[in-house]
N, C-alpha and C positions, 0 to 999 in steps of 0.2 A: 504494500500500500504506500502511496505517496503521502508522506506526513504533511505536506503542504496542501493537500486536498485539491491538487490540480493548479494551485497558484504558483507563479514563478518564485524560485527561491532567491535569497539575497544575492547570491553569486550571479545569477542571471540578470537581476536588476542592475547590479553594478556594471556588468558587461554592457548592457544596453545603454546605461547612462554614459559610460566611457565612449562608446561608439558615437552617441549623439553629440558628445562634447567634441570629439574629433571631427565629425561632420560639420559642426558649427564653426570650429576653428578653420577648417578648409574653406568653407563658404566665406568667412570673414576675410581670409587671405585673398580669395578670388575677387571679392569686392574691392579690396585695397589696390588690386592690380588693374581693375576695369575702369576705363574712363568714360564719362558721359558728358554731354555738352548741353548748354543752355544758351539761348540768344535773345537779343532784344533789338528793337529798332529795325526790324526787318533784316536782321543779320549784320547790322553795323557793328555790334559788339557781341563777341562769343566768349563764353567762359567754359573751361573744361575742369571738371572735378572728378575725383575718384568715386567709386561706388560707396566708399566709406566717408565721403564728404570733404576730402582734402582738395583745396583749390590747386590745380596744376598748371593752368594756363589761362591767359586772357588776351584776346585778339581784338584790336580796335581798328576798324576800317578808317583810313584817312578821311573818307567822306563824312565821318561823324564829327570831324573837327573842321568845320567850314568857317573861316574867319570873316567871310563876307555876310554870313547869315545872321549873326548876332554879336553882341558885345562879348569880350573875353569871359566876363562873369557868367553870362547866360550860357555860353558854350561850355564852360566848366561845369555848371550846374546840370545841364542836359547830359553831358558825358557821364557825370557821377550817377545820375539817375539810370542811364542805360547800363552802366557797369553793375549797379546794384540789382537791376532787373535781370540781367543775364546770369549773375551769380545765383540769384534766387531760383531762376528757372533750372539751372544746372543742379542745384541742391534738391529741388523737387524731383528731378529725374533720378538723382542718386537715391533718394528716399524710396521711390517706386521700385528701383532695382533692389534695394535692401529688402523690401517686402517680398519681392519675387523670390529672392535667394534665401532669405532667412525665415520668412513667414512659416513655411512648412516645418522647419526645424524647431522654431520656438513653440509652435503648436504641440510638437512632440514632447517638448519640455514642460508642457502644461502652462505656457505663458508665464514663465517664472518672473516675478517682479524684480526690478533692478537691472534687467538686461537692456542695453542701449538701443532698442529698436521698437 
């Protein structure tokens, strides 16, 4: 007779938890290596972040800095707004990627509180 009454024993639970932890670590590493992009102003400003949210690149099209279109202050303000919007869009794309990659794993962990996603 199985003393656990068909329930997994502690060793099996520990092995499952260890595998889930390894899978989670592998997914987090993959996210850190994956780059996603966000843009603003019809592509005038493009931000690249990793799947874990680290800003890796920022490209500003020279057309975004048109000295004849506005005062230097207005140009700087517009450019700052475009950069913020592009970084926010890239971050949203990174969060979506995190949900795709980590969501199934965190559900397997029971949605443990304190995990950063």
